[in-house]
C-alpha positions as CSV (number, residue, x, y, z in Angstrom):
1,M,-21.8,5.3,10.5
2,F,-20.5,3.8,7.3
3,K,-20.2,-0.1,7.2
4,T,-17.9,-1.1,4.3
5,H,-18.9,-4.1,2.3
6,L,-16.8,-4.0,-1.0
7,V,-14.7,-2.1,-3.5
8,N,-17.0,-0.8,-6.0
9,R,-14.1,0.1,-8.3
10,Y,-10.7,1.7,-8.6
11,N,-8.0,3.0,-10.8
12,V,-4.4,3.1,-10.7
13,Y,-2.4,6.4,-11.7
14,K,1.2,7.1,-12.4
15,H,2.1,10.9,-11.6
16,G,-1.8,11.5,-12.4
17,R,-2.2,9.6,-15.5
18,Q,-4.3,6.5,-15.5
19,L,-2.5,3.2,-16.1
20,V,-4.2,0.8,-18.6
21,G,-4.3,-2.9,-18.5
22,V,-4.2,-3.2,-14.7
23,A,-6.0,-6.4,-13.7
24,G,-8.9,-6.5,-11.3
25,E,-6.5,-7.3,-8.3
26,V,-3.7,-5.4,-6.6
27,T,-1.9,-6.8,-3.7
28,L,-1.5,-4.2,-1.0
29,P,1.5,-4.0,1.2
30,E,1.6,-5.6,4.6
31,I,3.2,-3.7,7.5
32,T,5.2,-5.8,9.7
33,N,7.1,-4.1,12.6
34,L,10.6,-4.9,13.3
35,T,10.9,-6.4,16.9
36,D,13.6,-7.1,19.4
37,T,13.5,-9.6,22.3
38,M,13.2,-8.0,25.7
39,E,14.5,-10.5,28.4
40,G,15.5,-10.3,32.0
41,A,14.5,-9.5,35.4
42,G,10.9,-8.4,35.7
43,T,9.8,-9.6,32.2
44,G,8.5,-13.1,33.1
45,G,10.5,-14.5,30.3
46,N,11.3,-13.4,26.7
47,M,9.1,-10.9,25.1
48,D,9.0,-9.5,21.5
49,V,8.6,-5.8,21.6
50,P,8.1,-3.6,18.4
51,V,10.9,-1.1,17.4
52,I,8.5,1.9,16.9
53,G,8.8,3.1,13.1
54,L,11.0,0.4,12.0
55,I,9.4,-2.0,9.7
56,E,10.1,-4.9,7.4
57,E,10.1,-4.6,3.7
58,M,6.8,-3.4,2.1
59,E,6.0,-4.6,-1.2
60,I,3.0,-4.0,-3.6
61,E,2.2,-6.3,-6.6
62,I,0.4,-5.0,-9.5
63,Q,-1.2,-7.5,-11.9
64,F,-1.7,-6.5,-15.5
65,L,-3.8,-8.3,-18.2
66,S,-1.0,-8.4,-20.5
67,L,2.2,-6.8,-21.5
68,C,1.7,-3.1,-22.4
69,E,3.5,0.1,-22.4
70,D,2.2,0.9,-19.0
71,V,3.8,-2.2,-17.6
72,F,7.4,-0.9,-18.7
73,S,6.7,2.6,-17.7
74,I,7.2,1.6,-14.0
75,M,10.0,-0.8,-14.5
76,D,13.1,1.5,-14.7
77,P,15.2,0.6,-11.6
78,T,16.8,4.0,-11.6
79,E,13.5,5.7,-11.1
80,T,11.1,5.8,-8.3
81,A,7.6,4.7,-9.4
82,D,5.0,7.1,-7.8
83,L,1.6,5.4,-7.8
84,T,-1.8,6.3,-6.6
85,L,-4.9,4.0,-6.4
86,N,-8.1,5.9,-6.1
87,G,-11.3,4.0,-5.6
88,A,-14.8,4.0,-4.0
89,L,-15.9,1.7,-1.2
90,Q,-19.4,0.7,-1.1
91,G,-21.2,0.1,2.2
92,A,-24.3,0.7,4.0
93,D,-25.4,3.4,6.6
94,S,-25.7,1.6,9.8
95,G,-28.7,3.9,10.8
96,T,-30.7,3.7,7.5
97,G,-29.3,0.7,5.6
98,A,-28.9,3.0,2.6
99,I,-26.1,2.3,0.1
100,V,-23.3,4.8,0.7
101,Y,-19.9,5.3,-0.7
102,Q,-16.5,6.3,0.7
103,D,-13.5,7.4,-1.0
104,I,-10.2,5.4,-0.6
105,S,-6.8,6.6,-1.8
106,I,-3.5,4.6,-1.5
107,A,-0.2,6.3,-2.5
108,V,2.8,4.3,-2.8
109,R,6.5,5.0,-4.1
110,G,9.1,2.5,-4.7
111,T,11.3,0.6,-7.2
112,T,10.9,-2.5,-9.1
113,K,11.8,-5.6,-7.2
114,K,10.4,-8.2,-9.6
115,F,8.7,-8.3,-13.0
116,S,6.9,-11.3,-14.3
117,P,6.0,-11.2,-18.0
118,G,3.4,-14.0,-17.6
119,T,2.3,-16.5,-20.0
120,L,1.4,-16.8,-23.6
121,K,-1.7,-18.8,-24.4
122,A,-4.0,-18.3,-27.3
123,G,-7.3,-16.6,-26.0
124,A,-6.0,-15.8,-22.6
125,K,-4.7,-13.2,-20.5
126,M,-1.1,-13.1,-19.9
127,G,-1.0,-12.4,-16.3
128,S,1.9,-10.1,-16.1
129,S,2.9,-8.3,-12.9
130,I,5.4,-6.1,-11.2
131,T,6.3,-6.1,-7.6
132,L,7.8,-2.8,-6.1
133,G,9.7,-2.4,-2.9
134,L,8.3,0.6,-1.1
135,S,9.8,3.6,0.5
136,Y,6.3,5.3,1.1
137,Y,2.9,4.1,1.7
138,K,-0.3,6.1,2.5
139,I,-3.9,4.9,3.0
140,T,-6.6,7.6,3.1
141,L,-10.2,6.9,3.9
142,G,-12.8,9.7,3.6
143,G,-10.0,12.3,3.4
144,K,-8.4,11.2,6.6
145,T,-4.9,9.7,6.8
146,M,-5.2,6.4,8.4
147,I,-1.5,5.3,7.8
148,E,1.4,7.0,6.3
149,I,5.0,5.5,6.3
150,D,7.9,7.6,4.8
151,R,10.8,5.4,5.4
152,L,13.3,7.9,4.2
153,N,11.9,10.9,6.2
154,G,11.1,9.1,9.5
155,V,7.3,9.6,9.2
156,Y,5.0,7.0,10.7
157,I,1.4,8.2,11.1
158,V,-1.4,6.0,12.2
159,N,-5.0,7.1,12.4
160,G,-3.8,10.7,12.2
161,K,-1.3,10.5,15.0
162,D,2.5,11.1,14.3
163,V,4.0,8.4,16.4
164,L,7.6,9.3,15.6
165,R,7.4,13.1,16.0
166,E,9.2,13.0,19.4
167,V,11.9,10.8,18.0
168,R,12.5,13.1,14.8
169,D,12.6,16.0,17.3
170,M,15.4,14.1,19.2
171,C,17.5,13.3,16.3
């Protein structure tokens, strides 16, 4: 069994072309389910329940070392940025303790919500960043889809299970 310890390395791609100038850290989107309060007889009080497949806004923040053309290549608010982060997770085989690797791929599509050009200081990085509001988010580990959310097409897959299939068939 693979036990993850760290990200060995990764790259960020736009339509298959590697982006340059990406800093060492990308803040991945959180997934927060929309909820509604269930209350009344038999509930023992108020209880927040998730509305399956409906989620709060998802955002990804991509930090760049400085301003470069690649920063501006994903800024057009009339176009969807289609990005893929491919990397290698380093871990240990729980049986032997040997160092092993597992691929990770994170695909996102969205539009620019925020642009921060950073700061100017001689001899220092600028710390530029772009924040995208996402319509699509997919995490694949070792070739297996762990999560896939396509907000525009009603897709919500968790650990390979399509939790909205029945709902899509009804609509």
